[in-house]
C-alpha positions in Angstrom: -97.1 32.8 -67.8 -97.6 36.1 -69.5 -96.9 36.4 -73.0 -93.8 37.8 -74.6 -93.6 41.2 -75.8 -92.2 40.7 -79.0 -93.3 38.6 -81.7 -90.5 36.6 -83.4 -91.5 37.2 -86.7 -91.8 40.8 -86.1 -89.9 43.3 -84.1 -92.8 45.5 -83.2 -94.0 45.4 -79.7 -97.2 44.3 -79.1 -98.2 46.9 -76.7 -98.4 50.4 -78.0 -97.6 51.8 -74.4 -94.4 50.1 -74.5 -93.6 51.3 -77.9 -94.1 54.8 -77.2 -92.1 54.7 -73.7 -89.3 53.1 -75.6 -89.1 55.8 -78.4 -89.3 58.3 -75.6 -86.2 56.9 -74.0 -84.4 56.3 -77.4 -85.0 60.0 -78.0 -83.7 61.1 -74.4 -80.5 58.7 -74.9 -79.9 60.3 -78.2 -80.4 63.6 -77.5 -77.6 63.5 -74.4 -75.2 62.0 -76.8 -75.0 58.4 -75.8 -73.3 56.1 -78.5 -75.1 53.6 -80.2 -72.8 50.7 -78.6 -73.3 52.1 -74.9 -76.9 52.6 -75.5 -77.2 48.8 -76.6 -75.2 47.5 -73.5 -77.2 49.5 -71.3 -80.3 48.0 -72.5 -78.9 44.4 -72.5 -77.7 45.0 -69.0 -80.9 46.2 -67.7 -83.0 43.6 -69.6 -80.9 40.6 -68.3 -80.9 42.0 -64.8 -84.7 42.3 -64.5 -85.1 38.7 -66.0 -83.0 37.5 -63.7 -84.5 39.2 -60.7 -88.0 38.1 -61.8 -86.4 34.5 -61.9 -84.8 34.9 -58.5 -81.3 34.8 -60.1 -82.2 31.1 -61.4 -80.2 30.9 -64.7 -81.6 28.1 -66.3 -85.1 29.4 -65.8 -84.1 32.9 -66.9 -82.5 31.4 -69.8 -85.7 29.8 -70.7 -87.8 32.8 -70.3 -85.2 34.8 -72.7 -85.4 31.9 -75.2 -81.7 31.6 -75.1 -79.4 28.6 -74.0 -78.1 28.9 -70.5 -74.6 29.2 -71.6 -75.4 32.2 -74.0 -76.9 33.8 -70.9 -73.8 33.0 -68.9 -71.6 34.4 -71.7 -73.6 37.5 -71.9 -73.5 38.0 -68.2 -69.6 37.8 -68.5 -69.5 40.1 -71.3 -71.5 42.8 -69.6 -70.0 42.4 -66.4 -73.2 41.6 -64.6 -72.6 40.2 -61.0 -75.1 37.2 -60.7 -74.1 37.2 -57.1 -75.6 40.6 -56.3 -78.5 39.8 -58.2 -78.8 36.5 -56.2 -78.5 38.4 -52.8 -80.7 40.9 -53.7 -83.2 38.3 -54.5 -82.9 36.6 -51.0 -84.4 37.0 -47.3 -81.6 38.2 -45.1 -80.3 35.7 -42.4 -82.7 35.2 -39.4 -80.1 37.0 -37.2 -80.5 40.3 -39.3 -84.4 40.2 -39.7 -86.2 43.0 -38.1 -89.2 41.4 -36.2 -92.5 43.6 -36.6 -95.1 43.7 -34.3 -94.0 40.7 -32.1 -95.0 40.8 -28.4 -92.0 39.8 -26.0 -94.2 39.7 -22.8 -92.7 42.8 -21.3 
């Protein structure tokens, strides 16, 4: 498992590239007039959705990766109006009947 990007005792990102990208994103958000509460909410939504996708929408594994309790994650998902079913569907393969078969010979 990869190291977390942030140390618990230090809020500064370890990776200077990530720090610079975050700085540029914040500057863009500020310049377009995004309110602080909106920016924080969008960051939270994006961060949680990313972790959930990486964990194949498994909330227990995602909560463990985030370092929070599963119930806390569920509350945040509800508060942020994130649809776990949509994330789960995005992670799953389509049903057999809907899959496209590539390069299969049918003996024609």
